[in-house]
C-alpha positions as CSV (number, residue, x, y, z in Angstrom):
1,M,24.1,32.0,-23.5
2,S,25.9,29.0,-25.1
3,F,24.1,25.7,-25.3
4,T,26.4,24.4,-22.5
5,N,25.3,27.3,-20.2
6,T,21.7,26.7,-21.0
7,Y,21.9,22.9,-20.5
8,F,23.5,23.2,-17.1
9,T,21.1,25.9,-16.1
10,E,18.4,23.4,-16.8
11,V,20.2,20.8,-14.6
12,Q,20.5,23.3,-11.8
13,A,16.8,24.1,-12.0
14,T,16.0,20.3,-12.0
15,I,17.9,19.9,-8.8
16,E,16.1,22.8,-7.2
17,Q,12.7,21.3,-8.1
18,L,13.4,17.7,-7.1
19,D,11.3,16.2,-4.3
20,F,14.0,15.4,-1.7
21,D,11.4,13.9,0.7
22,A,10.4,11.4,-2.0
23,I,14.0,10.3,-2.3
24,E,14.3,9.8,1.4
25,R,11.1,7.7,1.4
26,C,12.5,5.5,-1.4
27,V,15.7,5.0,0.6
28,A,13.7,4.0,3.7
29,R,11.7,1.5,1.7
30,L,14.9,0.0,0.2
31,A,16.4,-0.3,3.7
32,Q,13.2,-2.1,4.9
33,V,13.4,-4.5,2.0
34,R,17.1,-5.3,2.8
35,E,16.3,-5.9,6.5
36,R,13.5,-8.4,5.6
37,G,15.7,-10.3,3.1
38,G,13.9,-9.1,0.1
39,R,15.3,-8.5,-3.4
40,L,15.5,-5.5,-5.7
41,F,14.5,-5.8,-9.3
42,V,15.5,-2.9,-11.5
43,L,13.5,-2.4,-14.7
44,G,14.5,-0.1,-17.6
45,V,14.4,0.1,-21.3
46,G,17.0,1.7,-23.7
47,G,19.3,4.1,-21.9
48,S,17.5,3.3,-18.7
49,A,18.3,-0.4,-19.2
50,A,22.0,0.5,-19.1
51,N,21.3,2.6,-16.0
52,A,19.6,-0.4,-14.5
53,S,22.7,-2.6,-15.0
54,H,24.9,0.0,-13.3
55,A,22.4,0.5,-10.5
56,V,22.3,-3.3,-9.8
57,N,26.1,-3.3,-9.5
58,D,26.0,-0.4,-7.0
59,F,23.1,-1.7,-4.9
60,R,24.8,-5.2,-4.6
61,K,28.3,-4.0,-4.0
62,L,27.8,-0.8,-2.0
63,A,24.4,-1.4,-0.3
64,D,24.6,-5.2,0.2
65,L,21.1,-5.5,-1.4
66,E,20.4,-8.5,-3.6
67,A,19.6,-6.9,-6.9
68,Y,18.9,-8.0,-10.5
69,A,18.0,-6.4,-13.9
70,P,16.2,-8.6,-16.4
71,T,17.9,-6.7,-19.2
72,D,21.3,-8.0,-18.1
73,N,20.5,-11.4,-19.6
74,V,20.3,-10.6,-23.3
75,A,19.7,-14.2,-24.3
76,E,16.6,-14.6,-22.1
77,L,15.4,-11.1,-23.0
78,T,15.6,-11.7,-26.7
79,A,14.2,-15.3,-26.5
80,R,11.2,-14.1,-24.5
81,T,10.7,-11.2,-26.9
82,N,10.9,-13.4,-29.9
83,D,8.8,-16.2,-28.5
84,E,6.3,-14.5,-26.2
85,G,6.3,-10.8,-27.1
86,W,7.9,-7.6,-25.9
87,S,5.0,-6.5,-23.7
88,T,5.3,-9.5,-21.4
89,V,9.1,-9.9,-21.3
90,F,9.6,-8.4,-17.8
91,E,6.5,-10.0,-16.3
92,A,7.7,-13.4,-17.4
93,W,11.1,-12.8,-16.0
94,L,9.7,-11.7,-12.7
95,R,7.5,-14.8,-12.6
96,T,10.4,-17.1,-13.1
97,S,12.3,-15.2,-10.4
98,H,9.4,-15.9,-8.0
99,L,8.7,-12.3,-7.2
100,H,6.9,-11.9,-3.9
101,S,5.7,-9.3,-1.5
102,H,9.1,-9.0,0.4
103,D,10.7,-7.7,-2.8
104,V,10.8,-4.3,-4.4
105,V,10.6,-3.3,-8.1
106,L,12.5,-0.1,-9.1
107,V,11.5,1.4,-12.4
108,L,14.0,3.7,-14.2
109,S,12.2,5.3,-17.1
110,V,11.8,8.5,-19.0
111,G,8.0,8.2,-19.4
112,G,7.1,5.5,-16.9
113,G,5.2,3.4,-19.4
114,N,1.9,4.1,-21.2
115,A,-0.3,1.2,-22.4
116,E,-2.6,3.5,-24.4
117,H,0.2,4.8,-26.5
118,N,2.1,1.5,-26.5
119,V,5.2,3.0,-24.9
120,S,7.2,0.7,-22.7
121,P,4.2,-1.8,-22.4
122,N,6.6,-4.2,-20.8
123,L,6.9,-1.9,-17.8
124,V,3.1,-1.6,-17.5
125,T,2.6,-5.4,-17.6
126,A,5.3,-6.0,-15.1
127,L,4.0,-3.4,-12.7
128,R,0.5,-4.8,-12.9
129,Y,1.9,-8.2,-12.0
130,A,4.0,-6.7,-9.1
131,R,1.0,-4.9,-7.8
132,S,-1.1,-8.1,-7.8
133,L,1.4,-9.7,-5.5
134,G,1.7,-6.8,-3.1
135,T,5.3,-6.1,-4.1
136,S,6.6,-2.6,-3.4
137,I,7.2,-0.4,-6.4
138,I,9.4,2.7,-6.6
139,G,10.2,4.7,-9.6
140,V,12.7,7.3,-10.9
141,V,10.9,8.7,-14.0
142,G,10.6,11.8,-16.1
143,R,7.7,13.7,-17.6
144,D,4.5,13.0,-15.6
145,G,5.7,9.6,-14.4
146,G,3.3,7.7,-16.7
147,F,1.9,4.4,-15.4
148,T,4.7,4.0,-12.9
149,A,3.6,7.1,-11.0
150,T,0.0,5.9,-10.8
151,V,0.9,2.5,-9.2
152,A,4.2,3.2,-7.3
153,D,4.4,3.3,-3.6
154,E,7.0,6.0,-4.0
155,C,7.9,7.8,-7.2
156,I,10.5,10.4,-7.8
157,I,9.6,12.4,-10.9
158,V,12.5,14.3,-12.5
159,P,11.0,17.8,-13.2
160,T,10.8,18.9,-16.8
161,T,12.8,22.1,-17.1
162,N,13.0,22.0,-21.0
163,A,10.5,19.8,-23.0
164,A,13.3,19.3,-25.6
165,H,15.6,17.7,-23.0
166,V,13.2,15.4,-21.1
167,T,15.1,12.2,-22.0
168,P,18.7,13.3,-21.2
169,H,17.7,14.9,-18.0
170,A,15.5,12.0,-16.8
171,E,18.3,9.5,-17.6
172,E,21.1,11.5,-16.1
173,F,19.1,12.1,-12.9
174,Q,18.4,8.4,-12.6
175,G,22.2,8.0,-12.1
176,I,22.4,10.9,-9.7
177,I,19.5,9.6,-7.6
178,W,20.6,6.0,-7.4
179,H,24.2,7.1,-6.5
180,L,22.7,9.2,-3.7
181,M,20.7,6.1,-2.5
182,V,23.7,3.8,-2.3
183,S,25.7,6.6,-0.6
184,H,23.0,7.3,1.9
185,P,23.9,6.3,5.5
186,S,20.7,4.2,5.7
187,L,21.8,2.0,2.8
188,K,25.6,2.3,2.4
189,A,27.2,-0.9,3.6
190,S,30.6,-0.8,1.9
191,P,33.0,2.0,1.1
192,T,33.6,3.1,-2.5
193,K,37.1,2.2,-3.7
194,W,38.8,5.5,-4.2
195,E,37.4,7.0,-1.0
196,S,39.0,4.1,0.9
197,V,42.5,4.5,-0.7
198,P,44.8,6.7,1.4
């Protein structure tokens, strides 16, 4: 088999192993947050930060859900990193945004954060802060879900079908899953452009 055949076989196997019920529960939680006037904060690092930015657009435009990603403001992100440190950058951003229990934090991450190994410590610190406030946490993560999976109210773990491709599969499925969410009848509030053009 070619690499392309192998890769897409892994993608197909990932779909077959996804927890569809967990996705439905995440959608229901997001719908509840919108109904009570809460906000969505999407946290991601690296490729997941780019996904967070795209997801914020879709949740705002298509699901009518007030949403933000701290990584969209590169000036604040780098100032806080420089002045206060990388591990607290998301927590500080959420404090300034007056995060509260009516909101929800969505983590997009390959590993979900791991304080012991100093991997995405900013996610760990932010989630500890969110948990202290009673803020809902949901995640779309790979591997074993890391710290996110241990504290989230709902967590979708992208199954590992090839240990050599954990990162690409986790990050591509973040996109598939949030696109499913904003297309879900429980969340979709506006039509996508091309589907509305005759």
